[in-house]
N, C-alpha and C positions, 0 to 999 in steps of 0.2 A: 556803655561807657558814652561819657558827655561826647557831644559832638560840637561843644562851645569851641571857638578859636582861643588858643591859647598865647598870647602876644608875649615874644621874650626879647624882641628888638624891634626899632624902627627906622625907616630911611628917613633921611634928611631931604626937605626941597632944595634943588638948586636955584628954583625961581620960587620964593615963597608967595607971591601974590597970585600965580597961576595956581599954584597949590591951594591956596586958600580958596579962590574962585572956584574950582573944581570941586573942594571939599563940600562947598555949600550948594552943590547940587543936590546930593546924596541925604535923603533925609533918614533920620531914627539912629544915627550913628551913636555908639558911646565913646567916650572921650579918646581913647586909644585908638579905635576903629577910625577916628577923624584925622587924628595925626598920622595914620597908614595912609591914609587916602590922600593926604596934603602932600606928604613926604613922596608919595609914589608919583603923583601927578605933577609934581613940582621939579620932578628930574626925567621923568620920562615921557616923551611926547606921543609915543604909541600907547602907553598905557592910560593917559591922561585922555587920548581920544576915545578908548573903549568904556572908560569910566562914564564918559558924558554920555555914550550912546546906551549904556547899560544902567543910567543912574536909578531908574526905578526898581532894577532886580537886585543890583549889588549889596546895598544895606540890608537886605533880608537874609540874602545868601552868605553873607560874612557871620551871621548869628549862629548858622548851621552848615558849614563848607561842604561836609561830605554827605551830608542828606541833598544838598542843592546840586552836587555832582552827580550822583545817583539820579535826582530826577532829569537832569540833562539828558543822560544815557538813556534812560526810557522813553524821553520823548524822540531821541533820534530813531529808536526802534518802531517806533509809531507812524514815521512820517509818510506820506503818500508818494507815490513815484514822482508827481509834479512838485513837489514841495522838498525833495531831496537838497536841491542845490542851496535854496536860501535857509532851509531848516538847518542843514549841516553848518553853513557859515555862522549863523547865529551861535548855534552851539560851540562851536569853535573860539569866537569873541569870548563867551562866557567861560569856556574852559580855561583860555590863555590868560583871562583878568583873574579868577579867582585862584589859580594857581600860583601868579605871580604874586597876589597880596599875601596870599597863605605863606609862599616863601619868605618875603621880605620880611615879614613880622617874625620869622621863625617858629611860626606855628605848625606847617609840615617839615618833616625832613626831606633832605636831598632824594631819596628813595621814593616818598609818598609823591613830591613833586613831580619826578620823572615818571612815576608811575601812571600818575593821572593822566599825564600826556600821552605816554605809551596808550594806554588801554583806548582814550580816544581815538587816538590814531589807528588802530586795530578795529575798533567799533564803525569807523567811518568808513572804511574799506571793505567790512563785512557788509553794511548795509547797502552800500553803492555797488558791489557786485552782485548781490543776491536781486537786486532789482533789475539790474542788466540781465542776469541769466533767466530771470522770470519773465521779462519780455521776448527774449530768444523762445524759450519753452511755448509761450502762448503762439506765437508766430511759426512754430514747426521747424525752427532752425537748429534744433539740436534732437535729430533723429532718436526715437527710442525714450527720450527722457518726458516725464510728466510733472504735475504740481508737486507732486512729493520731493521731487528731486531739487527743488529750489531751497530747501533747507540745508542741503550740503554743496549748493551753489553748483549742481551737474559734476561734479568731480573736480571743480577748478579748486586748488589751493593755493593761496596766498601767503609766502615764507616773508616774515618781518627778518631783515638782516641788519646788522650795524647797530646802532643804539637803539633801535626799536624792537630788534630781536631780544635784547638785552634789559629791556625795561628801562633804559637811559636817557630816552628822547629829550631834546632839549627845546626851548622854546621856539626857536626859529629854525628847527630842523629840517631837511628832506623827510620823507620817510624810502628808505632803501628797500624795495620789494622784489621778489622774484615769484613770478605766475606761472602755474604748472597746472596741467591738468591730467587726471587719470584716463588714460586712453583705452582701459580695458572696460570702461563703461559703454563704450560703444562698438556696434558691430564692423568689422574690418571694411566693408564696403561705405560705413559712413563716417570714415575716420576725417577726410579731408574737409569736409564739410563742417563737421565738430569742430576742426582746428581752426576752421575760417570763422567759425562763430565765436569761438572762445578767445581769438585774438580781437574781435570785434568790441566782445565785451570787455575785455581787458583796457584798451584804448579808451572807451567811453567810462568806465569807472575812473581813470586817471583825469580824465576832463571834469568829469563830478567834482573831484577832489581838488585839483590845482588849477582851473580856470577861474582867472579874476572876472569877477563881477561887481555890480554896485554894493554888494554885499561883503566882497572882500572876497578872500579863497580858503581853503579848509588846511590842504595839506600841499605841498610840493611834492610830487612823487619821482622817484627816479628808480628805472627798471633795467640800470647798466650793470649791476651785479649778476646777471643771468648769463649763461654760458654763450661766450662769443657773440657778444650784443652787437657788433657792427653787422652780422649778417643773418641773425636769426630773429623768429618774431617775437614780439613781445610776450606771447604766453607759448610753451612749449610742451610737449608731451613728456610725462614723466621718463618714459621709457629711453627717449632721446636724451635728456638731461643727464640719466644716469650713465649712458653710454659715453659721453662727452667727458663726465669726471673721471671717470674708470680710466680714460685713455691719454685725454690730454689737460685734466685737471692741475692747477698749479699752487704752489705753496700758498699763496695770498688768497686763493679760494678756499682752501683748507682751512686759513685762519678765521674767514669770514664765516664759513661755517659753525665755527664755535657757538656763534652767538644767533644762529638761525632758529625760527620759531614759526610753526604756523599759526596765523592770528586771525586768518579771515578765511571764508568760503568752508571748503572740506577739510575739516581739521583732523581728521581720522587719517585721509589721504597723504595728506602733509606729514603726519607723523610716519607714517609707513615709508615715505619716500627717504625721509632722515635716516631712519633705520637702515636703509638700503646704503646710505653713505656712509655709516660708521667707519667700514675700513677705509675708504678714502680720506676721511678727517682726521681718525685716529689710527695711526701706523701702529702696528703690534710691537715694534722695535722702539727703543730711545731715539727719536729723530733729531740728534743733534744738528743735523745739516739744516735745520729750519733757522737756527740762527743765522747763519749767513745769507738765507733767503731775505730774512725780515730786517736785516742791517743792509743789505741792497736795497732794498723797497724803501727803508728811511733816507737813503743817501738820494735816490732817485726824486722823493717827494721833496727833499730840501732843494733840489736843484730845479724843480719843475717849479716848486711854487716861491722860491727865494726866500725859503727861511730858515737857512743854513748859516746866518751869520750871528754874531756875539748877541749876548742875551741883553738886551735894553727894553726895559718896560714898555716905553711909549712905542706904539705900532706892532708889537710884538703879537704872534699869533698863538694863542692860549692853547690851540688844538695841535698844529702841525709844527710850530717851532720848537727850538731846543728847550727842553725840558718841560714840555708841554703834556696835554693831554695823550696824544696819540704815542709819544714815548711811553707812558705806563701801561698804555692799552699794548703796545707790540711787546713790551717786556712780559707782560701777563700772559698774553696768548701765545706767545712763543713758546715759554717754558708749558705750557697746557699743552701745545702739540707735541713737544718732547716727551712728554711722560704721559700724557692722557690715553695712549692708548693702551697701556699697560694699567692704569689706576682710574676706574672710571670717577672716584671721587674728586678728580680735578676738571671733569666736563661740565663747567660752569659757564653760563652766559654772561653774569655780571662781573665787572673788574674788580669789584673791592672783593666779591666773594671769591674769586678767582685766586686774588692775592693770600686773601686768610686760608684757601685750601692748600695752596703752594706752600705756604710757611708749615702748616698742620704737618705736611707729608714730608716736610725737611728739604724741599728745594730750593727755599730762599730764607733766609733768617727771619726769624719774627720781627727785629726790630726793621727791618728793611720793607716788609709787609705793612708793618705799622706806619712807619712814615709814608710810603707811599700812597697808601690810603686816605691817609690826611692830605696830603698834597692833591691826591685827585678830587676829592671832594671839595677841597680849599678852589681847586681850577674849575671845577664845573660850577661853583657859586660865581665865580668871576665872568665864566663865559655866560652865564644866563643873565647876568647883569649887563653885560655889552650888549645883547640880544634885546634886552627889553627896551633897551633906550628908544630904538627905531625900527623894531621888529626886521632888522636886517639879518641876511643869513652871513653872517661874519663872526670870526672867531678873534679877530685882531683888537688889541687894545686900543683904543683912539689914539691918535699921534698929537691932535691939537688939545690945549689945557682944558679947555670946556669940556672935551668928549670924556677925559680921564676924570674931572671933577664931578661931571655926572654920576659915572660909574661909582665912585667914592662915595657919594651920597646916597646911592642906592645900597651900597654897602653898609652906610652908617659908619664910616670911618673917615679919618682925616686923608687927605688926599697926599701928602708925602710918607704917610705910615703905611697906607697901602701901596705905594710904589716899591716901598722898601721889602714889605711882605711877599709881594708877588715876586721880586727878584730874587730874594732868599730860597722861595720854595722852587722857582724854574733851576735855579743854580744846584739846588741839591735832587732834584730830579734827576738833572743831568748827569750829576755826578754818580747817582744810584744806577744808572741805567747804561750809560756810555761802555763802561768796561766790561759788560756783559756782550754787548754785541762788537765792539771793537778792543779786545783787550792789547796791549801794547806790544806790538811785533817787536819792537828794540830790545825789549827784556830778554828776548830768547839767547840762550848761548849759542855761539856759533864756532865752536872747536875745529882744528882741523881734525881731518880722517887720521886715526891712530895709524903708525906704520904697520903693524901687524895685519891690518884690515885690507884685505883685497879691492883696491878700487873698481877693478872688473865686476865684482858683484854688484856693487851699487850702481854701476852705470847701465846694467842690463834690467833695472828695475823699471824704466821707463816703458818696457815693453810690455810688462805684465798686463793682465787685463784690469785690475783693480787702478792702475796708473794711466790708461789709456785715455781716459776721459779728461779733458782741460781741468774741470772743477777737481776732480779727484787728484790730479798731479799737482794743482795749486796748493791744496790743503795739505799734502804730503810733504810738499818742499818745506812749509812752515814748520813740520814736526820733525823734518828728518835731522837738523842738528840736535835737539834734546834728545832724540833716538839715539843717536850714533855716540852721542855723550853718555849715556847709560849703557850701552853694549860695551864702551871702553872701560868701564868700571868693574865688570864682570872678569871672573878667573881666568879665562881664554876669550878674550875678546876676537878674535878669529872664527873661533868655533861657535860662537855666539852669531857672528854675522851671518854664517853661514845657515844655521838654524832659521834666523829671521828672514833670510831670502827665502828658505823653503816656504815658511809661513805666506809670504807677500805672493810667492808666485800661485799660491793654492785659492789664492782671494779670487772669488769672481767680479766683486764689485769694492771700491773703496771709499764712495763719498761719505756714507753713513757713519762706517766706523772710524776713519780719519777725523771727521767732525766730533765723534764720541771722544776721542782720545785727546783732540785739541781743548775741548770744553773740559776733559778731567785728566789733567797730565799724569795724576798719580798712577792711571791705568797703564802707562808706560813701564812702570816697574814689574807689575804683574805680569805682561806680555815677555819683557825680556826675561824673567823668571821660567815662564812656562816655555816658551822655544828654546831655552838654553837647558831645559831638565828634561821635557818631555815633549819627541816629535810626535806622539801619537796625540795628545793633548793638542798641542800646536796644530796637527793637521785638521782635528775636531774643529778648531776654531776657525781654520780657515774657511771650511765649509759650513759653521754656525757662528758667526760672529755676532750674531744678535744676544748669545748668551752673556757677552759683557754687559748688558744692558742690566743684569743682575747684580752686578757688582755695585752699581751705583745706587740700587736700593738700599736703604740704610740698615736693613737688616741681614745683610750678606755676611756679615762677621759675627754675626750674634752667635750664641749657643744653639745647638741643635733642638728643633722645636718638637720631636717626637712624633710616632705613626700617627696618633690621633689627629693633631693638629695638621699634617700631611693630608690627611684623609678630605679633612674639613676644606683645606685650601684648593686640593684636586676636584673637590665637588663645585667650589665656587667658581672654577675656571670654566668647568664643563657648562655649568648652568649659564653662561655668558653667551654661550651657542646655542641657536636652534637646530641648525643642519648637522647631521651625524658625521660627516666627513670634517666638518669646521670643527667639532668637538674633538675627533681623532687629532688632527692637526694641532689643536690647543694643548691636548695631553702631551704631545709629544715636546711641544716648546717648552710646556711648563717643566716635565722631566728633565729634560737637557739642562735647564737652568739649574736644578736640585743637583742634579749629577755632576754639573761643572763645578758647583760650589763644593761639593766633597771631594772632588779631586782637588780644587784650590786649596782646601784648608789642611787636606794630608800633603799637599806639594809644600805648604809654608809649615809645617811641623805643628799646626794647631791641633791636629788630632793623630792617632797613631794609626797602624794597619788593622788593629782588630775593630777599632770604634769606626774606621772608615769601611769595613766591612759589615757591620753592625747597620749602619747608616743606608749602604747601598740597599741591604734587604729590606729595611724598612721603607725606603722609597719605592722599591719594585711591588711590595706586597699594598702600599696606597694605591699604586696605579691599578693593579688588578681590582681591588675593593671598589674604586670609583667607576672604573671601566664597565666591570661586569653587568651591572644593572643597565646601562645605557647600550649595551650591546644586546640584551635580553630586551629592551624597550623597543630599538630597532627592528629586531628579529620579529617580534610580536606584532607590527604592524600587517605583515602579510601572513603571518602563520598561527597568530595568536599565542596567548600567553603559555608559559611553560606548563606542560601537562604534569599533574601531580605536586610535588613539594619544590619543584625547581632543582638547579644544580648545586654543587659546591665546588669550588677548585681547591684542589689541594696541593701545597707546596711538597716538592721532595728534594732530596739532596741538600746543597748548600742554603736553596732558599728555605727548605724547611727548618734546618738548622738555625735560620736567620743570620746568616754570614755570607755574601758574596763579594766578588770585586769588579772593577770598574766595567770586565767585559764580559761577565759572566752569562751564559744562558737562563733560563728560567725554567726548571724543571718541575712540570706539573702534570696533574691528572685531573679530569672532571668526573664526577658521581654524581648519577641523580636517583631518585626515587619517583617513579612513575604512578604508584600507588592505585595500581590496576587499571590506570587510565590509558587506554589504546590509541587515541587520536586528539592531536590538538584541535581547539574551536578557532578558527580564523578563516579569512578569505580564501585561502589556500591552505587547508588542514594538512597536518602530515602524522604520521604513524610515529608513535612515541620514540622509538628509536632512531629512526631518521631526523626527528625533529631535535634530540640532542645532539646527534653527530654532525649536523649542519649547524646548529647553534655553538657547538664546540669550535668549529672550522671558522665560524663567524668571529669569536673570540680570537682564536690564534691569528686571525688576518687583522682584527682590531690592534694587537700588541706588535705584530712583526711585519706587518705591510708595509713599503717604501712609500712615503707620502712627501707633499713637499716641505715638509719639516723633518724628514727622513723616517726611521723607525723607532719604536720602544725598545722593544728586545727582541732576539731570537728565542724560540720557543722550542723545548724539548719534551716529548709526552712519551720516549721510549720506555719509562719506568712504568708506565700503565699494563695491566694485565695483559698477558701474551705479547707486550712489547709492540714492534712496528705492524706487527700481522693483527693484533686484536683492534677493536672499534676504538675511536678517539675519545669517545664518553661511555661509561659503563654503569650500568644501572647497579642500584645498590645491592639488592639479590644475587645478581651475578658477581659482584665483586666480593660480598662476603662469601659467598661459594668459594669462589676461586681462593682466595686467601686461607680458606679452612680446609679446603681439599685438594688443590692442584699446584699452590704457589711454590716454587723452588726457594732454598734457604737465601740464597742472594735477594730474594724478595721482601722475605720478612726482614733481612738485614738493612733494606732501604727504607722499610715502613718504621724502622726506629726514628728516622728523621722526618717521618711525613707529618704534616699539621694543615689543617682546615683554614684558609686564610679570606675565603669570601664565599660568598651565597648563603644559601637557608641557613639560619643559626640552628633549627633543630637537628637539620640533618649533619651540620659539623659536630655537634656534640655526640652525635648516635656514632658518626664516624669515629670520634676521639676514645669512647668508650669501648667501640669493637677493637681499636687498634690495641688500647691496653691490656684488654683481656686475652687477645692473640699472644701478643708478646709476653703477657705474664703466664704462659704455659711453660712446663720445665720441660728443659730440653738437656740431651746428654751433652756436656763439654766437650768430650773428644770428639763427638760426630760433627759438631757445629763448626769446630776448630780446624777438623780435617777438610770440611768443605770449603773454609775460608782458606786454607792453605791451596786448595786445588784452583780456586778463584784466583788468589795472588798471582800463580804461576801461568793463568791464562793470560791476565793482564799485562804481567812482565813480556810475555810473548808477541801481544798484540800490539804495544806501544813502549817505545824506549824514550828515555829522558833526551830532551834536545842540548843537553849542556847542564854545567853545574847551576846554572841560573834558574834551570827548570825546575821548580822546588815542589812541583805538583806529581808529577808520573816518574816512577821509577822505584827501585827498591831503599827502603828505609824513608821514603819522602811520604807527602801529604795522604796520597790516596791509601798508600799502606797503612799508616796512623789510623785514619777514617775507618778503614775497614775492620782493624783490632779493636778500635772503640765500638763499633755497633757490634761486634761481636759480644763486646759487655753488655752493651746495652739488651743485646736478644737475650742473652742468657741471665741476665739481673733474676729473671724467675719472679718468684714472690717474697723471697728473703728483701730483709729491708737493713738498711745500713744501721737506722736509729731504734726501730721497735723490733720486737722478737721476730722469729720467723712466722709466716702466713699474714703479715701485713702488706698489701700490695705498694710497688714501688712504681712511679712513673718512670720507662724505659727513658733514658736521657738521650735528647737529640744532639747536644754538643760533644766534641770530642773529650773534653776532660772529666764529664760526668760517666761516659761510657766507660772511659778508664779506670775511673773510682769504682764503677761498679764490678769492673774485671778483677780489680783488687779484693771487693767484698767476697768473691766468690771464690777467692783464693787460688786462680790460676793464672795471675798475671803479679809479678813482685812490684811492691810499693815503690821502690827505688827505681825500677824499671818503668813505672808508669809517669813518675815524676821526670825522668829521662825523656820519655817520648811527648809529656805535656811541653816542656820546655823547648824540645826541637820543633814540635808543630808551631808554638809562638813562632819561632823564630823564621820556619818556612811562610808562615801566612804574612809575617812583616814582608819578608823579600817577594812573595808572590802577588800581594797587592800593590806592591810599589813597580813590580816589574810589569804589570799590567796596565801600569798608569804610565808609563814610560814607553811602552811599546805595545804594538797589535800584533806583532811576530813574535817569534820566540827571541830570547834576549840573547845578543853577542856581545861580548866584551869589546871587541873593536869597533862597535857601532854605538857604544854606551854613550860617548862623550862626558866632558868633566861634570857638566851640572846631572846628568842622570846617575852617574857614579857617586856624586855627592849625597845624592837625594836615598839613592839603594842603602848607601852605607848609614846615614842618620836614620832612616827607617827601621834599621835593624839594631842599632845602637852601636855602631863600631864605627870606628877612626878612620880606616883605609879600607881598600876594595881586596886588598891581599889578606888581609884578617878575617873578612867576613868570607870569603872564598874558603880559606882553611876552615873555618867554624862549619861552614856547610859541608864539606868534604868529611868532617870528623861526625858530624850530626848523621850523615847518611850512612856511614859506615855503622856507626854504632846502634842506630835504629834497627837498621837492616837486622843486625845480629840479635839484637833483643826479639823482633818478632819473628825472625826464623826460627830461634831456639823456642820461643812460646809455641808457635804453630807448630815445630816438629814433635814437641812432647803429645800435643793434640793427636798428630797423626799416628804417633807409635801407639795412642791407647784407643784407636778406632779400629772398627771392627774390619777385617781385611776384606771382607765379602759384601759391603754395604752398597746399596744403590747409588745411582747417579745422583740423588736429590734428598 
């Protein structure tokens, strides 16, 4: 690619005579280059002085500016220690002059200009600090280090902050740095000597860069962004800095670290340190509380800097004033802080890049991102011209006519036109950003408390944990009028208020959640729906309010993605964490959000009970599929990889059938094939049986252990061979032998719904082939039905239904119909519904298929099967709704208006009385059908048959 300077615009000289005089000092200029020199020197005293100093060099540099820049950088790398100060100062003059000229003529973009300045800042810091470290190592002041450690500055890492971190450095900017050293490079007894030396090296590095000499200065350095700068040394141990941020870090420091970047010294150690700070900078929940923090910071800046006045261009601070650069940066960074913990694509250092990423993810409108990006670039251009005039560390537009005129000349614009353009842009930035930070509180409705609402309830809210902090109480007070107004529009406001009271009482903290509601008022409607309908879901929300974050994500109300996509998402969540416990917590957080999503979709009528059941099932399966390899990997660290072909997880019961409810346990078994391998190979090898037993326990723990994010699922393994007295994991040979020779009829019934869902694919296929072959064996219908009748009696004696709303347990209810359906699947044998006898039919896992297979074998009437099917669908609708409404058995007196409406709508009824009558009739009818069908089986069974 050509390195020629492409001139697209030219500055005008404010003083034409001075411009011409300076132009004549530079030989060999093309006509446009001569105009560029004259316009620049005639308007900027600072740049005119640089041109005079570098007249012999700049003409050739303009012919190939990027090559000239590379040569400057290379010369800096080769400077002798005693030539650092003058060498870096000459380099700074040349970099400043070259970038200014390339900027003024439009030959370089804003990113190229700021990138050149930033890269030179990083190079200067790197050269200076390594020279200091080299001197200390030669003097034996850094114990344990030698010449080889100079390349990594002995573990000292310099973090570029602010504009330097974002590659956005301006002409007269300080460079904001944080200097840290890796204390693990030193023995404990050498730590204090090493720290003193690192502090000395940092101070000397700053002096090398910022001291003014006859050659000028390189960069002013600012180290005040380090932890607690009033009392801490200029260079800290990384471990001490990490402890500070974990315990005392503030929102402005989190925002500062968005742009943090290792720029000099030990880059790898700097990257490692930033990685440890990710949980501090990027909160896992949507952090809308950051909005108020940023707004308070803006107000303090305006007060301290006197930049809060009206927008008038003369004297206006282009950085800190209203509508200025900082407003755009705060707007961008605050949005990044809100959502960046959940979305890594938002973790960008650059302001324009951050705006575009926020728009791409739906956090801000595309138009707002485009306009703010355009204004940001224009503001930075103006800022650069202001600083070019006198190399002053200022961002204020000049107040005097002459100063404004010089800026206009450097911009190549008419003075009046420039002021109009700047004013328009400042006003528009202010309008685009101000409402985000300070929405108009006067617009909030403030209705009187409806008469049916008990004021004593609202009066006790201030005593709840979530409202004890001053900030939480202040945000809630702003929310309360709108919240009460929404409650007053529900069917039973007093009942809804009580439900909300229970939700608020259970909240451990409120600032984050209330900030979320304030920024997204539409969530209040969802909250009112939930607390008024499902006390169980409201209680879950009290303990896990972070799941509301998922609603703000644009995909919350989209169609269900399916099991394959869920597995990919779950894998991606786990890949974000290296620590095993962090992976388990990440899995819990992710699963809860999807669980919540299914519940909300069901609650709002977007899906029915059957669809919700299938989605809960796919979610649980995705969790197990993604988690099993992580459990194996963690277990293998100590005990080696799984002996043989590894384990498979087999789903039983409702999970095997692919349909569970909001509170279902997971019925699973684990099977493995050791392939004659007797021991694992690891640091602590285990016998094969012990290995898989402990691995299975690790899986159960991974799924069910309570952690900071709660638990995933309760796990039930009682359907394994020999039940609770058998090993938790079974070898393939033992399992297949047991099923063929020892299993009870009820175990073969359970096998009709078994399905391999995770682990070794070949073993899963072997299991499925074996299952089909075993279940396809011919069995005597009367014998099996007699056994089912006996099982039914045992179940009835063991557990009675808790009431009419318990659709699962009891005569004629779900478990009864499932038992009969499993019998249909078990007795399907080798007959076929479609082909002639002899064709193998896969035993149905779902209730409908099993009933149809019973009809096909002519021991269940087709009309009775339809009645059982219809009743089962009704039961499932009631059961899934009831499990979403309440964690305990559903009692009508505790149901509430919202719960009653949801229960009825889920089942397709208008009122609770009609639904109750339909359930009672269905229970009686199904009980009669099942009892008659099984009695006929008992009548034909052999009277002296054995007990299995």
